[in-house]
Biopython code that builds the backbone (N, CA, C, O; Angstrom):
import numpy as np
from Bio.PDB.StructureBuilder import StructureBuilder

atoms = [
    (1, "UNK", "N", (77.902, -102.242, 247.040)),
    (1, "UNK", "CA", (78.886, -101.445, 246.341)),
    (1, "UNK", "C", (79.556, -102.273, 245.257)),
    (1, "UNK", "O", (79.695, -103.490, 245.379)),
    (2, "UNK", "N", (79.965, -101.599, 244.203)),
    (2, "UNK", "CA", (80.701, -102.296, 243.165)),
    (2, "UNK", "C", (82.187, -102.328, 243.535)),
    (2, "UNK", "O", (82.569, -101.824, 244.591)),
    (3, "UNK", "N", (83.001, -102.897, 242.701)),
    (3, "UNK", "CA", (84.423, -103.026, 243.001)),
    (3, "UNK", "C", (85.146, -101.692, 243.055)),
    (3, "UNK", "O", (86.236, -101.615, 243.623)),
    (4, "UNK", "N", (84.586, -100.655, 242.492)),
    (4, "UNK", "CA", (85.201, -99.340, 242.512)),
    (4, "UNK", "C", (84.942, -98.570, 243.791)),
    (4, "UNK", "O", (85.473, -97.473, 243.964)),
    (5, "UNK", "N", (84.140, -99.114, 244.689)),
    (5, "UNK", "CA", (83.863, -98.457, 245.951)),
    (5, "UNK", "C", (82.675, -97.521, 245.920)),
    (5, "UNK", "O", (82.318, -96.952, 246.951)),
    (6, "UNK", "N", (82.052, -97.346, 244.762)),
    (6, "UNK", "CA", (80.877, -96.482, 244.697)),
    (6, "UNK", "C", (79.626, -97.334, 244.868)),
    (6, "UNK", "O", (79.641, -98.528, 244.569)),
    (7, "UNK", "N", (78.544, -96.727, 245.349)),
    (7, "UNK", "CA", (77.319, -97.495, 245.557)),
    (7, "UNK", "C", (76.803, -98.095, 244.257)),
    (7, "UNK", "O", (76.885, -97.471, 243.199)),
    (8, "UNK", "N", (76.280, -99.292, 244.343)),
    (8, "UNK", "CA", (75.666, -99.922, 243.179)),
    (8, "UNK", "C", (74.350, -99.230, 242.886)),
    (8, "UNK", "O", (73.634, -98.856, 243.815)),
    (9, "UNK", "N", (74.014, -99.051, 241.615)),
    (9, "UNK", "CA", (72.739, -98.409, 241.295)),
    (9, "UNK", "C", (71.568, -99.279, 241.745)),
    (9, "UNK", "O", (71.631, -100.508, 241.693)),
    (10, "UNK", "N", (70.521, -98.630, 242.178)),
    (10, "UNK", "CA", (69.318, -99.340, 242.586)),
    (10, "UNK", "C", (68.569, -99.790, 241.339)),
    (10, "UNK", "O", (68.539, -99.070, 240.341)),
    (11, "UNK", "N", (67.966, -100.968, 241.385)),
    (11, "UNK", "CA", (67.188, -101.410, 240.224)),
    (11, "UNK", "C", (65.968, -100.513, 240.022)),
    (11, "UNK", "O", (65.390, -99.998, 240.979)),
    (12, "UNK", "N", (65.598, -100.342, 238.780)),
    (12, "UNK", "CA", (64.409, -99.556, 238.477)),
    (12, "UNK", "C", (63.165, -100.378, 238.770)),
    (12, "UNK", "O", (63.147, -101.593, 238.576)),
    (13, "UNK", "N", (62.135, -99.703, 239.236)),
    (13, "UNK", "CA", (60.810, -100.285, 239.413)),
    (13, "UNK", "C", (59.858, -99.463, 238.553)),
    (13, "UNK", "O", (60.257, -98.416, 238.043)),
    (14, "UNK", "N", (58.614, -99.902, 238.376)),
    (14, "UNK", "CA", (57.672, -99.085, 237.602)),
    (14, "UNK", "C", (57.514, -97.671, 238.166)),
    (14, "UNK", "O", (57.230, -96.736, 237.418)),
    (15, "UNK", "N", (57.694, -97.512, 239.465)),
    (15, "UNK", "CA", (57.507, -96.208, 240.104)),
    (15, "UNK", "C", (58.753, -95.329, 240.067)),
    (15, "UNK", "O", (58.690, -94.169, 240.472)),
    (16, "UNK", "N", (59.869, -95.844, 239.599)),
    (16, "UNK", "CA", (61.109, -95.069, 239.576)),
    (16, "UNK", "C", (60.917, -93.797, 238.765)),
    (16, "UNK", "O", (60.509, -93.842, 237.605)),
    (17, "UNK", "N", (61.218, -92.658, 239.389)),
    (17, "UNK", "CA", (61.102, -91.358, 238.725)),
    (17, "UNK", "C", (62.267, -91.174, 237.763)),
    (17, "UNK", "O", (63.417, -91.431, 238.118)),
    (18, "UNK", "N", (61.970, -90.732, 236.550)),
    (18, "UNK", "CA", (63.000, -90.506, 235.547)),
    (18, "UNK", "C", (63.328, -89.033, 235.375)),
    (18, "UNK", "O", (64.427, -88.687, 234.940)),
    (19, "UNK", "N", (62.384, -88.161, 235.713)),
    (19, "UNK", "CA", (62.617, -86.716, 235.651)),
    (19, "UNK", "C", (62.066, -86.087, 236.917)),
    (19, "UNK", "O", (61.263, -86.689, 237.630)),
    (20, "UNK", "N", (62.507, -84.874, 237.182)),
    (20, "UNK", "CA", (61.993, -84.148, 238.334)),
    (20, "UNK", "C", (62.939, -84.204, 239.521)),
    (20, "UNK", "O", (64.062, -84.699, 239.429)),
    (21, "UNK", "N", (62.458, -83.691, 240.621)),
    (21, "UNK", "CA", (63.268, -83.516, 241.821)),
    (21, "UNK", "C", (63.850, -84.829, 242.352)),
    (21, "UNK", "O", (65.007, -84.862, 242.772)),
    (22, "UNK", "N", (63.088, -85.879, 242.340)),
    (22, "UNK", "CA", (63.541, -87.153, 242.905)),
    (22, "UNK", "C", (63.935, -88.153, 241.815)),
    (22, "UNK", "O", (63.833, -89.364, 242.010)),
    (23, "UNK", "N", (64.378, -87.649, 240.690)),
    (23, "UNK", "CA", (64.720, -88.518, 239.558)),
    (23, "UNK", "C", (65.917, -89.406, 239.879)),
    (23, "UNK", "O", (66.859, -88.993, 240.555)),
    (24, "UNK", "N", (65.854, -90.622, 239.380)),
    (24, "UNK", "CA", (66.946, -91.576, 239.562)),
    (24, "UNK", "C", (68.111, -91.281, 238.619)),
    (24, "UNK", "O", (69.220, -91.777, 238.820)),
    (25, "UNK", "N", (67.856, -90.469, 237.588)),
    (25, "UNK", "CA", (68.863, -90.176, 236.571)),
    (25, "UNK", "C", (69.089, -88.681, 236.450)),
    (25, "UNK", "O", (68.180, -87.888, 236.696)),
    (26, "UNK", "N", (70.300, -88.295, 236.071)),
    (26, "UNK", "CA", (70.520, -86.909, 235.689)),
    (26, "UNK", "C", (70.154, -86.776, 234.207)),
    (26, "UNK", "O", (69.725, -87.750, 233.589)),
    (27, "UNK", "N", (70.317, -85.599, 233.645)),
    (27, "UNK", "CA", (69.874, -85.382, 232.262)),
    (27, "UNK", "C", (70.614, -86.280, 231.268)),
    (27, "UNK", "O", (70.002, -86.793, 230.332)),
    (28, "UNK", "N", (71.908, -86.473, 231.458)),
    (28, "UNK", "CA", (72.655, -87.356, 230.553)),
    (28, "UNK", "C", (72.239, -88.811, 230.746)),
    (28, "UNK", "O", (72.204, -89.581, 229.786)),
    (29, "UNK", "N", (71.930, -89.182, 231.960)),
    (29, "UNK", "CA", (71.449, -90.535, 232.218)),
    (29, "UNK", "C", (70.139, -90.798, 231.505)),
    (29, "UNK", "O", (69.921, -91.886, 230.973)),
    (30, "UNK", "N", (69.257, -89.789, 231.496)),
    (30, "UNK", "CA", (67.981, -89.935, 230.803)),
    (30, "UNK", "C", (68.193, -90.069, 229.298)),
    (30, "UNK", "O", (67.564, -90.905, 228.650)),
    (31, "UNK", "N", (69.076, -89.248, 228.748)),
    (31, "UNK", "CA", (69.378, -89.341, 227.316)),
    (31, "UNK", "C", (69.924, -90.728, 226.987)),
    (31, "UNK", "O", (69.508, -91.345, 226.007)),
    (32, "UNK", "N", (70.845, -91.213, 227.795)),
    (32, "UNK", "CA", (71.413, -92.545, 227.564)),
    (32, "UNK", "C", (70.352, -93.631, 227.665)),
    (32, "UNK", "O", (70.356, -94.577, 226.877)),
    (33, "UNK", "N", (69.445, -93.506, 228.627)),
    (33, "UNK", "CA", (68.362, -94.481, 228.774)),
    (33, "UNK", "C", (67.474, -94.488, 227.532)),
    (33, "UNK", "O", (67.130, -95.554, 227.022)),
    (34, "UNK", "N", (67.104, -93.314, 227.048)),
    (34, "UNK", "CA", (66.239, -93.215, 225.869)),
    (34, "UNK", "C", (66.902, -93.874, 224.664)),
    (34, "UNK", "O", (66.263, -94.638, 223.941)),
    (35, "UNK", "N", (68.171, -93.582, 224.451)),
    (35, "UNK", "CA", (68.898, -94.178, 223.320)),
    (35, "UNK", "C", (68.961, -95.692, 223.476)),
    (35, "UNK", "O", (68.737, -96.422, 222.510)),
    (36, "UNK", "N", (69.260, -96.168, 224.670)),
    (36, "UNK", "CA", (69.348, -97.616, 224.918)),
    (36, "UNK", "C", (68.003, -98.300, 224.680)),
    (36, "UNK", "O", (67.950, -99.365, 224.064)),
    (37, "UNK", "N", (66.924, -97.699, 225.161)),
    (37, "UNK", "CA", (65.592, -98.288, 224.972)),
    (37, "UNK", "C", (65.241, -98.332, 223.488)),
    (37, "UNK", "O", (64.746, -99.346, 222.995)),
    (38, "UNK", "N", (65.496, -97.233, 222.773)),
    (38, "UNK", "CA", (65.219, -97.223, 221.330)),
    (38, "UNK", "C", (66.000, -98.318, 220.612)),
    (38, "UNK", "O", (65.454, -99.005, 219.748)),
    (39, "UNK", "N", (67.269, -98.485, 220.962)),
    (39, "UNK", "CA", (68.091, -99.509, 220.315)),
    (39, "UNK", "C", (67.592, -100.910, 220.632)),
    (39, "UNK", "O", (67.539, -101.768, 219.751)),
    (40, "UNK", "N", (67.231, -101.141, 221.872)),
    (40, "UNK", "CA", (66.748, -102.479, 222.252)),
    (40, "UNK", "C", (65.402, -102.796, 221.616)),
    (40, "UNK", "O", (65.150, -103.939, 221.235)),
    (41, "UNK", "N", (64.539, -101.798, 221.500)),
    (41, "UNK", "CA", (63.258, -102.026, 220.826)),
    (41, "UNK", "C", (63.484, -102.435, 219.373)),
    (41, "UNK", "O", (62.817, -103.331, 218.856)),
    (42, "UNK", "N", (64.426, -101.770, 218.730)),
    (42, "UNK", "CA", (64.708, -102.107, 217.336)),
    (42, "UNK", "C", (65.373, -103.479, 217.223)),
    (42, "UNK", "O", (64.986, -104.290, 216.381)),
    (43, "UNK", "N", (66.364, -103.737, 218.063)),
    (43, "UNK", "CA", (67.093, -105.012, 217.990)),
    (43, "UNK", "C", (66.217, -106.200, 218.370)),
    (43, "UNK", "O", (66.293, -107.254, 217.738)),
    (44, "UNK", "N", (65.395, -106.040, 219.388)),
    (44, "UNK", "CA", (64.616, -107.156, 219.922)),
    (44, "UNK", "C", (63.289, -107.352, 219.207)),
    (44, "UNK", "O", (62.887, -108.482, 218.931)),
    (45, "UNK", "N", (62.604, -106.240, 218.906)),
    (45, "UNK", "CA", (61.244, -106.328, 218.363)),
    (45, "UNK", "C", (61.110, -105.788, 216.948)),
    (45, "UNK", "O", (60.008, -105.755, 216.401)),
    (46, "UNK", "N", (62.221, -105.363, 216.347)),
    (46, "UNK", "CA", (62.195, -104.742, 215.028)),
    (46, "UNK", "C", (61.219, -103.566, 215.008)),
    (46, "UNK", "O", (60.517, -103.340, 214.023)),
    (47, "UNK", "N", (61.190, -102.825, 216.111)),
    (47, "UNK", "CA", (60.299, -101.678, 216.283)),
    (47, "UNK", "C", (61.148, -100.414, 216.319)),
    (47, "UNK", "O", (61.943, -100.217, 217.237)),
    (48, "UNK", "N", (60.975, -99.569, 215.324)),
    (48, "UNK", "CA", (61.721, -98.321, 215.265)),
    (48, "UNK", "C", (60.842, -97.190, 215.773)),
    (48, "UNK", "O", (59.812, -96.872, 215.177)),
    (49, "UNK", "N", (61.258, -96.586, 216.880)),
    (49, "UNK", "CA", (60.534, -95.454, 217.448)),
    (49, "UNK", "C", (61.533, -94.378, 217.845)),
    (49, "UNK", "O", (62.697, -94.658, 218.134)),
    (50, "UNK", "N", (61.052, -93.151, 217.851)),
    (50, "UNK", "CA", (61.819, -92.032, 218.392)),
    (50, "UNK", "C", (61.048, -91.571, 219.620)),
    (50, "UNK", "O", (59.965, -90.998, 219.505)),
    (51, "UNK", "N", (61.608, -91.823, 220.785)),
    (51, "UNK", "CA", (60.888, -91.541, 222.023)),
    (51, "UNK", "C", (60.886, -90.060, 222.382)),
    (51, "UNK", "O", (59.883, -89.551, 222.883)),
    (52, "UNK", "N", (61.979, -89.370, 222.136)),
    (52, "UNK", "CA", (62.083, -87.970, 222.536)),
    (52, "UNK", "C", (61.831, -87.057, 221.343)),
    (52, "UNK", "O", (62.723, -86.333, 220.902)),
    (53, "UNK", "N", (60.613, -87.100, 220.830)),
    (53, "UNK", "CA", (60.258, -86.244, 219.704)),
    (53, "UNK", "C", (59.329, -85.127, 220.179)),
    (53, "UNK", "O", (59.021, -85.016, 221.366)),
    (54, "UNK", "N", (58.897, -84.312, 219.239)),
    (54, "UNK", "CA", (58.034, -83.173, 219.568)),
    (54, "UNK", "C", (56.751, -83.624, 220.254)),
    (54, "UNK", "O", (56.269, -82.969, 221.179)),
    (55, "UNK", "N", (56.208, -84.728, 219.804)),
    (55, "UNK", "CA", (54.969, -85.248, 220.396)),
    (55, "UNK", "C", (55.157, -85.549, 221.882)),
    (55, "UNK", "O", (54.331, -85.164, 222.709)),
    (56, "UNK", "N", (56.239, -86.232, 222.211)),
    (56, "UNK", "CA", (56.505, -86.581, 223.611)),
    (56, "UNK", "C", (56.751, -85.332, 224.446)),
    (56, "UNK", "O", (56.264, -85.221, 225.572)),
    (57, "UNK", "N", (57.502, -84.404, 223.893)),
    (57, "UNK", "CA", (57.874, -83.206, 224.642)),
    (57, "UNK", "C", (56.716, -82.234, 224.826)),
    (57, "UNK", "O", (56.742, -81.409, 225.739)),
    (58, "UNK", "N", (55.709, -82.320, 223.977)),
    (58, "UNK", "CA", (54.600, -81.368, 224.058)),
    (58, "UNK", "C", (53.429, -81.878, 224.892)),
    (58, "UNK", "O", (52.447, -81.158, 225.073)),
    (59, "UNK", "N", (53.512, -83.088, 225.395)),
    (59, "UNK", "CA", (52.408, -83.629, 226.185)),
    (59, "UNK", "C", (52.325, -82.937, 227.542)),
    (59, "UNK", "O", (53.341, -82.587, 228.141)),
    (60, "UNK", "N", (51.104, -82.749, 228.009)),
    (60, "UNK", "CA", (50.888, -82.119, 229.310)),
    (60, "UNK", "C", (51.558, -82.927, 230.411)),
    (60, "UNK", "O", (52.212, -82.365, 231.290)),
    (61, "UNK", "N", (51.397, -84.241, 230.366)),
    (61, "UNK", "CA", (52.044, -85.140, 231.316)),
    (61, "UNK", "C", (53.141, -85.902, 230.582)),
    (61, "UNK", "O", (52.859, -86.747, 229.732)),
    (62, "UNK", "N", (54.371, -85.603, 230.909)),
    (62, "UNK", "CA", (55.509, -86.189, 230.208)),
    (62, "UNK", "C", (55.533, -87.708, 230.314)),
    (62, "UNK", "O", (55.321, -88.260, 231.394)),
    (63, "UNK", "N", (55.790, -88.384, 229.203)),
    (63, "UNK", "CA", (55.928, -89.837, 229.254)),
    (63, "UNK", "C", (57.211, -90.265, 229.971)),
    (63, "UNK", "O", (57.410, -91.456, 230.212)),
    (64, "UNK", "N", (58.072, -89.325, 230.310)),
    (64, "UNK", "CA", (59.334, -89.632, 230.980)),
    (64, "UNK", "C", (59.269, -89.441, 232.496)),
    (64, "UNK", "O", (60.303, -89.432, 233.165)),
    (65, "UNK", "N", (58.059, -89.290, 233.040)),
    (65, "UNK", "CA", (57.917, -89.106, 234.492)),
    (65, "UNK", "C", (58.443, -90.295, 235.272)),
    (65, "UNK", "O", (59.122, -90.128, 236.285)),
    (66, "UNK", "N", (58.137, -91.485, 234.808)),
    (66, "UNK", "CA", (58.534, -92.698, 235.533)),
    (66, "UNK", "C", (58.741, -93.838, 234.542)),
    (66, "UNK", "O", (58.423, -93.721, 233.359)),
    (67, "UNK", "N", (59.273, -94.926, 235.043)),
    (67, "UNK", "CA", (59.441, -96.111, 234.203)),
    (67, "UNK", "C", (58.085, -96.560, 233.668)),
    (67, "UNK", "O", (57.965, -96.924, 232.498)),
    (68, "UNK", "N", (57.075, -96.535, 234.516)),
    (68, "UNK", "CA", (55.734, -96.972, 234.108)),
    (68, "UNK", "C", (55.152, -96.090, 233.005)),
    (68, "UNK", "O", (54.593, -96.606, 232.036)),
    (69, "UNK", "N", (55.275, -94.768, 233.137)),
    (69, "UNK", "CA", (54.715, -93.889, 232.106)),
    (69, "UNK", "C", (55.480, -94.023, 230.796)),
    (69, "UNK", "O", (54.897, -93.891, 229.720)),
    (70, "UNK", "N", (56.779, -94.283, 230.879)),
    (70, "UNK", "CA", (57.556, -94.505, 229.659)),
    (70, "UNK", "C", (57.128, -95.808, 228.987)),
    (70, "UNK", "O", (56.984, -95.858, 227.766)),
    (71, "UNK", "N", (56.927, -96.849, 229.770)),
    (71, "UNK", "CA", (56.469, -98.129, 229.211)),
    (71, "UNK", "C", (55.099, -97.975, 228.556)),
    (71, "UNK", "O", (54.858, -98.519, 227.479)),
    (72, "UNK", "N", (54.202, -97.234, 229.207)),
    (72, "UNK", "CA", (52.876, -96.989, 228.629)),
    (72, "UNK", "C", (52.991, -96.246, 227.299)),
    (72, "UNK", "O", (52.287, -96.563, 226.340)),
    (73, "UNK", "N", (53.877, -95.261, 227.249)),
    (73, "UNK", "CA", (54.072, -94.483, 226.028)),
    (73, "UNK", "C", (54.620, -95.367, 224.904)),
    (73, "UNK", "O", (54.190, -95.254, 223.756)),
    (74, "UNK", "N", (55.557, -96.234, 225.233)),
    (74, "UNK", "CA", (56.113, -97.149, 224.235)),
    (74, "UNK", "C", (55.024, -98.071, 223.697)),
    (74, "UNK", "O", (54.950, -98.304, 222.491)),
    (75, "UNK", "N", (54.184, -98.593, 224.576)),
    (75, "UNK", "CA", (53.072, -99.456, 224.136)),
    (75, "UNK", "C", (52.131, -98.698, 223.215)),
    (75, "UNK", "O", (51.652, -99.243, 222.220)),
    (76, "UNK", "N", (51.866, -97.439, 223.547)),
    (76, "UNK", "CA", (50.999, -96.602, 222.712)),
    (76, "UNK", "C", (51.616, -96.428, 221.323)),
    (76, "UNK", "O", (50.921, -96.564, 220.316)),
    (77, "UNK", "N", (52.903, -96.132, 221.266)),
    (77, "UNK", "CA", (53.573, -95.961, 219.973)),
    (77, "UNK", "C", (53.587, -97.259, 219.174)),
    (77, "UNK", "O", (53.443, -97.240, 217.952)),
    (78, "UNK", "N", (53.758, -98.369, 219.852)),
    (78, "UNK", "CA", (53.852, -99.666, 219.174)),
    (78, "UNK", "C", (52.538, -100.087, 218.535)),
    (78, "UNK", "O", (52.532, -100.853, 217.572)),
    (79, "UNK", "N", (51.425, -99.592, 219.064)),
    (79, "UNK", "CA", (50.121, -99.994, 218.530)),
    (79, "UNK", "C", (49.614, -99.050, 217.451)),
    (79, "UNK", "O", (48.550, -99.287, 216.879)),
    (80, "UNK", "N", (50.340, -98.003, 217.167)),
    (80, "UNK", "CA", (49.905, -97.042, 216.137)),
    (80, "UNK", "C", (50.336, -97.482, 214.761)),
    (80, "UNK", "O", (50.057, -96.796, 213.778)),
]
sb = StructureBuilder()
sb.init_structure("model")
sb.init_model(0)
sb.init_chain("A")
sb.init_seg("    ")
for serial, (resi, resn, name, xyz) in enumerate(atoms, 1):
    if name == "N":
        sb.init_residue(resn, " ", resi, " ")
    sb.init_atom(name, np.array(xyz, "f"), 0.0, 1.0, " ", f" {name:<3s}", serial, name[0])
structure = sb.get_structure()
């Protein structure tokens, strides 16, 4: 637990679900994660990407299913 008495968040693993019934995040948490990842990619790697665009949203299998699928999607975007 943190000092506020609420449970500490569990660390993410590659299998951590980001969307769906057993998601580790609510919808605002997912939005915040996407923004944070985009900012860190730009700050750290000088890589500008928009993760939540029409391409991502129209895929049969969402790149936001898990940490692993999001990482795979980022790698795919980085090599284009």
